[in-house]
MIFI-384804 format. One record per residue (C-alpha): residue number from 1; z, x, y; residue in one letter. Coordinates in steps of 0.5 Angstrom, whole numbers, plus 500, padded with zeros to 3 digits. Each point is the difference from the previous one (the first is absolute). Example, Ala and Ser with C-alpha at 12.3 -4.5 7.8 and 13.67 -1.06 7.14 Angstrom:
REM MIFI-384804
seq; pz; px; py; type
1; 516; 525; 491; A $
2; 498; 502; 507; S $
END
This chain:
REM MIFI-384804
seq; pz; px; py; type
1; 735; 745; 174; M $
2; 505; 502; 494; G $
3; 505; 495; 496; D $
4; 506; 497; 503; G $
5; 504; 506; 497; N $
6; 497; 506; 501; V $
7; 498; 503; 506; P $
8; 491; 499; 502; S $
9; 498; 509; 497; R $
10; 494; 498; 504; G $
11; 505; 499; 506; V $
12; 505; 507; 498; T $
13; 493; 502; 498; I $
14; 496; 500; 507; G $
15; 507; 501; 504; G $
16; 500; 506; 497; G $
17; 493; 503; 501; I $
18; 502; 498; 508; L $
19; 507; 504; 499; A $
20; 497; 505; 498; V $
21; 494; 502; 504; A $
22; 505; 498; 506; G $
23; 504; 506; 498; L $
24; 495; 505; 498; G $
25; 497; 498; 507; A $
26; 507; 501; 503; A $
27; 501; 507; 497; L $
28; 493; 503; 502; T $
29; 502; 499; 508; L $
30; 508; 501; 499; H $
31; 501; 505; 495; A $
32; 500; 507; 504; R $
33; 504; 496; 505; E $
34; 505; 500; 493; F $
35; 505; 505; 499; I $
36; 504; 503; 494; W $
37; 506; 496; 503; Q $
38; 496; 494; 500; D $
39; 498; 501; 493; W $
40; 506; 500; 497; V $
41; 502; 494; 503; M $
42; 495; 496; 498; T $
43; 501; 502; 493; A $
44; 507; 498; 500; F $
45; 498; 494; 503; A $
46; 495; 499; 495; A $
47; 506; 501; 494; I $
48; 505; 496; 505; G $
49; 494; 494; 500; I $
50; 499; 500; 492; A $
51; 507; 499; 498; C $
52; 501; 494; 505; A $
53; 493; 497; 498; A $
54; 503; 500; 493; M $
55; 506; 497; 502; W $
56; 498; 494; 505; A $
57; 502; 495; 499; L $
58; 496; 493; 500; P $
59; 500; 493; 503; I $
60; 505; 495; 498; R $
61; 498; 494; 497; G $
62; 492; 503; 499; L $
63; 504; 505; 494; R $
64; 496; 496; 495; M $
65; 494; 501; 502; R $
66; 501; 508; 502; R $
67; 497; 504; 494; N $
68; 503; 508; 498; G $
69; 502; 503; 507; L $
70; 500; 497; 507; N $
71; 501; 502; 507; A $
72; 499; 494; 505; Q $
73; 506; 498; 502; A $
74; 505; 506; 502; V $
75; 497; 506; 503; F $
76; 503; 506; 497; L $
77; 496; 504; 503; D $
78; 500; 499; 506; V $
79; 506; 504; 502; P $
80; 495; 506; 497; I $
81; 494; 499; 502; G $
82; 500; 498; 508; A $
83; 505; 506; 503; P $
84; 493; 504; 498; L $
85; 498; 497; 505; F $
86; 504; 504; 504; A $
87; 496; 507; 498; L $
88; 495; 498; 506; G $
89; 493; 499; 500; S $
90; 500; 502; 492; A $
91; 505; 495; 499; G $
92; 496; 494; 497; P $
93; 495; 504; 497; T $
94; 507; 503; 496; A $
95; 503; 493; 500; A $
96; 494; 497; 496; A $
97; 499; 506; 496; L $
98; 508; 500; 497; A $
99; 499; 493; 499; F $
100; 494; 501; 495; A $
101; 502; 506; 497; I $
102; 507; 496; 498; G $
103; 497; 494; 498; F $
104; 495; 502; 496; A $
105; 506; 505; 497; F $
106; 504; 494; 499; A $
107; 494; 496; 497; A $
108; 497; 507; 494; L $
109; 510; 500; 498; I $
110; 499; 492; 499; R $
111; 493; 501; 497; R $
112; 502; 495; 494; Q $
113; 502; 495; 505; S $
114; 495; 495; 503; P $
115; 498; 505; 506; V $
116; 495; 496; 505; T $
117; 506; 496; 504; D $
118; 502; 508; 502; L $
119; 494; 502; 502; L $
120; 498; 496; 503; R $
121; 506; 499; 504; H $
122; 499; 508; 502; G $
123; 493; 499; 502; A $
124; 502; 495; 506; L $
125; 505; 505; 502; R $
126; 494; 506; 501; V $
127; 496; 495; 503; L $
128; 505; 497; 505; V $
129; 503; 507; 502; V $
130; 492; 503; 500; L $
131; 500; 495; 506; A $
132; 504; 504; 505; F $
133; 497; 506; 498; V $
134; 495; 499; 506; P $
135; 507; 500; 505; F $
136; 502; 507; 498; G $
137; 500; 502; 508; T $
138; 504; 494; 501; Q $
139; 505; 502; 494; L $
140; 501; 507; 503; A $
141; 500; 498; 507; A $
142; 508; 496; 497; V $
143; 503; 506; 497; R $
144; 499; 502; 508; Q $
145; 505; 494; 502; L $
146; 508; 500; 501; P $
147; 503; 499; 494; L $
148; 503; 493; 502; Y $
149; 493; 498; 502; A $
150; 496; 504; 494; G $
151; 505; 496; 495; V $
152; 500; 493; 504; V $
153; 492; 500; 500; T $
154; 501; 503; 491; F $
155; 505; 494; 499; L $
156; 495; 494; 504; V $
157; 494; 504; 496; S $
158; 502; 499; 493; L $
159; 504; 494; 500; T $
160; 493; 496; 503; I $
161; 496; 505; 495; G $
162; 505; 497; 494; Y $
163; 500; 494; 501; W $
164; 493; 498; 501; L $
165; 498; 505; 494; F $
166; 505; 496; 496; L $
167; 497; 493; 503; V $
168; 493; 501; 502; G $
169; 497; 506; 495; V $
170; 504; 500; 493; S $
171; 503; 493; 500; S $
172; 493; 498; 501; V $
173; 496; 504; 496; T $
174; 506; 497; 494; G $
175; 499; 494; 500; A $
176; 492; 500; 499; L $
177; 500; 506; 495; T $
178; 506; 496; 496; Y $
179; 497; 493; 502; R $
180; 507; 497; 503; I $
181; 499; 497; 507; T $
182; 502; 503; 506; L $
183; 505; 496; 503; T $
184; 504; 501; 493; R $
185; 499; 508; 500; V $
186; 503; 500; 508; W $
187; 505; 494; 498; G $
188; 504; 504; 494; R $
189; 498; 506; 504; T $
190; 505; 498; 506; L $
191; 504; 496; 496; R $
192; 502; 506; 495; D $
193; 505; 504; 505; P $
194; 499; 506; 498; R $
195; 494; 501; 502; T $
196; 504; 499; 507; W $
197; 506; 504; 499; I $
198; 497; 505; 496; V $
199; 493; 500; 505; G $
200; 505; 502; 506; T $
201; 503; 505; 496; G $
202; 494; 504; 498; N $
203; 498; 499; 508; I $
204; 506; 503; 503; L $
205; 501; 505; 495; W $
206; 492; 502; 501; A $
207; 502; 501; 508; V $
208; 506; 505; 498; A $
209; 496; 503; 495; V $
210; 495; 502; 505; R $
211; 505; 504; 504; A $
212; 500; 506; 496; P $
213; 493; 499; 499; I $
214; 499; 501; 509; M $
215; 505; 505; 500; L $
216; 497; 504; 494; E $
217; 506; 500; 495; R $
218; 494; 498; 495; Y $
219; 505; 501; 493; W $
220; 506; 496; 504; F $
221; 494; 494; 500; A $
222; 499; 501; 492; V $
223; 507; 500; 499; V $
224; 501; 494; 504; M $
225; 494; 496; 495; W $
226; 505; 501; 494; L $
227; 505; 494; 503; P $
228; 494; 496; 500; V $
229; 498; 501; 492; L $
230; 507; 499; 499; V $
231; 500; 493; 503; C $
232; 492; 499; 497; A $
233; 503; 501; 493; R $
234; 507; 497; 501; L $
235; 496; 494; 503; L $
236; 496; 499; 494; K $
237; 506; 501; 495; T $
238; 502; 494; 503; I $
239; 494; 495; 499; D $
240; 500; 501; 493; E $
241; 506; 499; 499; Q $
242; 500; 494; 503; H $
243; 494; 498; 497; A $
244; 503; 503; 493; E $
245; 506; 494; 502; L $
246; 495; 495; 502; H $
247; 498; 500; 494; R $
248; 506; 500; 496; L $
249; 501; 494; 503; R $
250; 494; 497; 497; L $
251; 502; 501; 493; V $
252; 507; 498; 501; R $
253; 496; 492; 503; D $
254; 496; 500; 495; A $
255; 506; 501; 496; V $
256; 503; 495; 502; Q $
257; 494; 495; 500; A $
258; 499; 502; 492; M $
259; 508; 497; 499; L $
260; 498; 494; 504; G $
261; 494; 498; 496; D $
262; 495; 502; 506; R $
263; 495; 503; 501; D $
264; 500; 507; 501; P $
265; 494; 502; 500; L $
266; 499; 501; 508; P $
267; 505; 505; 500; Q $
268; 497; 503; 495; I $
269; 495; 501; 505; N $
270; 503; 502; 505; A $
271; 503; 505; 496; I $
272; 494; 504; 499; L $
273; 498; 499; 507; A $
274; 505; 504; 502; T $
275; 496; 506; 496; L $
276; 494; 499; 505; R $
277; 496; 498; 495; V $
278; 495; 499; 498; P $
279; 494; 504; 504; S $
280; 492; 497; 500; F $
281; 500; 503; 493; D $
282; 506; 501; 496; E $
283; 503; 493; 496; T $
284; 507; 499; 499; V $
285; 502; 496; 495; A $
286; 507; 498; 496; V $
287; 500; 498; 493; L $
288; 506; 497; 496; A $
289; 502; 502; 493; A $
290; 499; 493; 497; T $
291; 500; 503; 492; G $
292; 499; 506; 496; S $
293; 493; 501; 501; R $
294; 498; 502; 508; T $
295; 493; 497; 499; D $
296; 505; 492; 499; T $
297; 504; 503; 507; W $
298; 498; 495; 506; R $
299; 498; 501; 507; T $
300; 505; 499; 504; V $
301; 496; 501; 508; T $
302; 494; 505; 501; T $
303; 499; 502; 507; L $
304; 493; 504; 501; G $
305; 493; 499; 499; P $
306; 499; 497; 492; E $
307; 498; 506; 495; L $
308; 494; 501; 495; S $
309; 500; 500; 493; S $
310; 501; 507; 500; A $
311; 505; 499; 505; G $
312; 503; 496; 495; D $
313; 500; 505; 494; E $
314; 503; 506; 503; L $
315; 505; 495; 501; R $
316; 501; 496; 494; R $
317; 500; 509; 497; R $
318; 504; 501; 505; I $
319; 506; 495; 498; L $
320; 501; 502; 493; A $
321; 501; 507; 502; R $
322; 505; 499; 505; L $
323; 504; 495; 496; K $
324; 500; 505; 494; F $
325; 500; 507; 505; S $
326; 508; 499; 502; G $
327; 499; 502; 507; Q $
328; 500; 498; 506; P $
329; 493; 499; 502; F $
330; 492; 502; 497; T $
331; 494; 501; 502; S $
332; 493; 500; 498; L $
333; 493; 501; 503; R $
334; 493; 498; 498; D $
335; 494; 502; 504; E $
336; 501; 494; 505; Y $
337; 508; 499; 501; Y $
338; 506; 503; 499; V $
339; 506; 495; 498; V $
340; 507; 502; 500; Y $
341; 506; 495; 496; A $
342; 506; 500; 503; F $
343; 506; 497; 494; A $
344; 505; 494; 503; A $
345; 505; 503; 495; R $
346; 508; 499; 501; L $
347; 504; 505; 499; S $
348; 501; 497; 492; D $
349; 493; 503; 499; G $
350; 497; 493; 499; D $
351; 493; 500; 502; I $
352; 500; 493; 505; H $
353; 493; 500; 502; G $
354; 496; 506; 505; A $
355; 496; 502; 507; M $
356; 493; 501; 499; I $
357; 497; 504; 505; V $
358; 492; 500; 500; H $
359; 496; 505; 505; R $
360; 494; 504; 502; R $
361; 500; 506; 495; N $
362; 500; 505; 506; D $
363; 505; 497; 503; R $
364; 506; 501; 495; P $
365; 507; 498; 503; L $
366; 504; 505; 504; S $
367; 508; 502; 498; P $
368; 503; 496; 505; D $
369; 495; 493; 497; Q $
370; 503; 502; 492; I $
371; 507; 500; 502; N $
372; 500; 494; 505; Q $
373; 496; 497; 494; F $
374; 505; 502; 495; T $
375; 505; 497; 503; N $
376; 497; 494; 503; A $
377; 499; 498; 491; A $
378; 507; 502; 499; F $
379; 502; 495; 506; E $
380; 495; 495; 496; L $
381; 503; 500; 493; A $
382; 506; 496; 501; P $
383; 495; 495; 503; L $
384; 495; 500; 495; L $
385; 506; 500; 494; R $
386; 502; 494; 504; D $
387; 494; 495; 500; M $
388; 499; 501; 493; R $
389; 506; 498; 498; A $
390; 498; 494; 506; I $
391; 494; 500; 497; T $
392; 502; 499; 492; A $
393; 505; 495; 502; T $
394; 493; 495; 505; Q $
395; 496; 501; 495; N $
396; 506; 497; 494; A $
397; 499; 494; 504; A $
398; 494; 500; 501; T $
399; 495; 503; 495; M $
400; 500; 498; 494; D $
401; 502; 508; 494; G $
402; 496; 499; 496; L $
403; 492; 498; 503; T $
404; 502; 504; 507; G $
405; 497; 492; 503; L $
406; 504; 495; 504; F $
407; 506; 497; 497; N $
408; 499; 492; 500; R $
409; 504; 499; 506; A $
410; 496; 504; 503; T $
411; 494; 499; 499; T $
412; 501; 492; 501; L $
413; 504; 502; 507; E $
414; 492; 503; 502; R $
415; 498; 495; 497; L $
416; 503; 494; 505; Q $
417; 499; 505; 506; A $
418; 492; 500; 498; M $
419; 500; 492; 500; L $
420; 503; 500; 507; D $
421; 495; 504; 502; E $
422; 495; 495; 497; V $
423; 495; 496; 505; T $
424; 492; 498; 499; I $
425; 498; 507; 503; A $
426; 505; 503; 497; E $
427; 500; 502; 492; H $
428; 503; 501; 494; G $
429; 500; 500; 492; A $
430; 504; 502; 494; V $
431; 499; 502; 494; L $
432; 505; 499; 494; L $
433; 498; 505; 494; L $
434; 503; 499; 493; D $
435; 499; 505; 494; I $
436; 497; 497; 495; D $
437; 503; 500; 492; H $
438; 506; 504; 503; F $
439; 504; 498; 495; K $
440; 496; 503; 495; T $
441; 501; 506; 503; V $
442; 507; 500; 500; N $
443; 500; 497; 493; D $
444; 496; 505; 497; Q $
445; 500; 506; 504; L $
446; 507; 500; 502; G $
447; 504; 500; 507; H $
448; 499; 507; 502; A $
449; 492; 498; 499; A $
450; 501; 493; 504; G $
451; 504; 504; 506; D $
452; 494; 505; 500; E $
453; 495; 494; 501; C $
454; 503; 497; 506; L $
455; 502; 508; 502; R $
456; 492; 500; 500; K $
457; 497; 494; 503; I $
458; 506; 500; 506; G $
459; 497; 507; 502; E $
460; 493; 496; 499; I $
461; 502; 495; 504; I $
462; 503; 504; 505; R $
463; 494; 504; 501; N $
464; 494; 495; 500; G $
465; 503; 495; 505; V $
466; 500; 501; 508; R $
467; 503; 504; 505; G $
468; 504; 493; 502; G $
469; 500; 497; 494; D $
470; 507; 499; 496; T $
471; 500; 500; 492; A $
472; 507; 499; 497; G $
473; 502; 498; 493; R $
474; 502; 492; 499; I $
475; 502; 500; 494; G $
476; 500; 503; 493; G $
477; 493; 502; 499; E $
478; 497; 496; 507; E $
479; 498; 504; 506; F $
480; 499; 496; 507; L $
481; 495; 503; 505; I $
482; 501; 497; 507; V $
483; 494; 501; 505; M $
484; 500; 499; 507; P $
485; 494; 498; 504; G $
486; 496; 501; 493; A $
487; 494; 495; 499; T $
488; 499; 496; 493; R $
489; 494; 506; 500; D $
490; 505; 506; 501; V $
491; 505; 497; 496; A $
492; 495; 499; 494; L $
493; 497; 507; 501; G $
494; 507; 504; 500; V $
495; 502; 495; 494; A $
496; 494; 503; 495; E $
497; 501; 507; 503; R $
498; 507; 498; 497; L $
499; 497; 498; 493; R $
500; 496; 505; 499; L $
501; 505; 506; 501; A $
502; 504; 497; 495; V $
503; 495; 498; 495; A $
504; 496; 507; 501; L $
505; 508; 505; 501; G $
506; 501; 502; 493; G $
507; 505; 496; 497; M $
508; 500; 496; 494; K $
509; 502; 495; 496; Y $
510; 502; 501; 493; A $
511; 493; 498; 498; S $
512; 497; 505; 503; G $
513; 498; 495; 505; E $
514; 501; 502; 508; P $
515; 505; 496; 503; I $
516; 497; 495; 505; T $
517; 503; 495; 505; T $
518; 499; 494; 503; S $
519; 500; 498; 507; I $
520; 501; 494; 504; G $
521; 498; 499; 508; A $
522; 502; 496; 505; A $
523; 498; 499; 508; A $
524; 505; 499; 504; A $
525; 499; 494; 505; H $
526; 503; 497; 507; V $
527; 507; 496; 497; G $
528; 500; 504; 494; D $
529; 507; 500; 496; T $
530; 502; 506; 496; T $
531; 501; 495; 494; E $
532; 493; 497; 501; T $
533; 495; 506; 501; L $
534; 504; 503; 494; L $
535; 500; 495; 496; G $
536; 492; 500; 502; R $
537; 501; 507; 498; A $
538; 502; 498; 494; D $
539; 496; 495; 498; R $
540; 494; 505; 501; G $
541; 503; 505; 495; L $
542; 502; 494; 495; Y $
543; 493; 499; 499; E $
544; 498; 507; 500; A $
545; 503; 500; 494; K $
546; 498; 494; 497; R $
547; 493; 503; 501; Q $
548; 501; 506; 496; G $
549; 503; 505; 504; R $
550; 499; 506; 504; N $
551; 497; 497; 505; R $
552; 501; 497; 508; I $
553; 500; 493; 501; V $
554; 500; 497; 507; E $
555; 505; 493; 501; D $
556; 496; 497; 506; Q $
557; 505; 494; 501; E $
558; 501; 498; 507; T $
559; 508; 500; 502; A $
END
């Protein structure tokens, strides 16, 4: 079974082999019955079917799962292929040949897009039409019926066949290959008004096109196919405009969310979803420009599989190229990936972020997809600009500007939240870290050296604590690490890692000796308050200083 976003290649290949084999057998049996007009009609029908296949509409509501081209919901090729049955006993073979050539031609034209879905639907149509080949004699007899009886017979048969194919064949294979429940596909298809309106129009127009074929006025039938193609193109344009309008609404909602200090990520993810990506081998990431260096940009959201180290390196390179190129997008390729970077740049020229698309290097984006991503990145630019401003405001209220750790108020809030959850079974601990002889650093090396020391130790702490821990600067040279769920052994292990990292971090006093830290550790108990727990940690820190510094002491006094 294929990935949830991509039709199964096994289904496509297997169906294609059956379709080609069946078509070969049908041509062997009936090719001698073709007259030159039949070949001409088949050729024109194939051209029309190719156009209709490229302009087919997706099931509304399943758009996000559809990848590339789609011929699922609105069968705009019905008025072209179905009237060929009026050619008599050779009709099913002519229709199957037209479907096979038309869908294959459409796939070749759009070879830069995923075409397995397109080919699968072509194979389905060929197989269904070939099922009527054994009934060639009966089809020839229909031509002999009176005009009214023949029209009614064709209308009833086509209506039944249309809905059986839609509900019993196409929807079932779509549900299987895309891993969507069949009831969902049926529900979305039958609730889509286009299915009923366009489907009814297709059937009635197919009946109308059958009349000139029955009267052997073939050129008139070909002319009657032109309005079908015009209608197909108009419907496709309307559907694309509807999708574009939907994305613009999402952009508006995201901007309003940020202006109200709410989370805009749902809207950003929804904007990405309207691009009908990612596929099973595609990763799309949105990055916000948080500084002048692209290696510090923040990843806002990511859709798709995790990148390898090669993909990360390619992203770093292409971001640097995008920033200084001044172009709306750029691309790079290596032996594994082709990666595109689309600039989230406003009309003033400032770049506020980027949209990065990684794909397999044998699956480049089509020009239409490049335009789509370029427009989406432009629409995301004001969101990323405002998100950066909002983030800066939020950081100013919660973060320590020098070290990048949490400030005192936020750290103590996290400490209280941990204490609220402490039980006999649920542990917790704190570490209180102080830089040894920090005053001598400022006095002998200057305040710039002192600030650099604080920044460096802040970075060491940030990289050395566990993922769920909170590290904050709560005084001049004093740091607090809040460790929810940590036992005393875990806390002491993290403390030792931090102590060694600082001592080996390359920072030195004026004497040349390495800068060190003292750490007080305390495990939380049921009933602890902020004051009692911090009091024990502070006593441990004091004892570490008294014993000679550059060490860890745990205060085990109960609350």
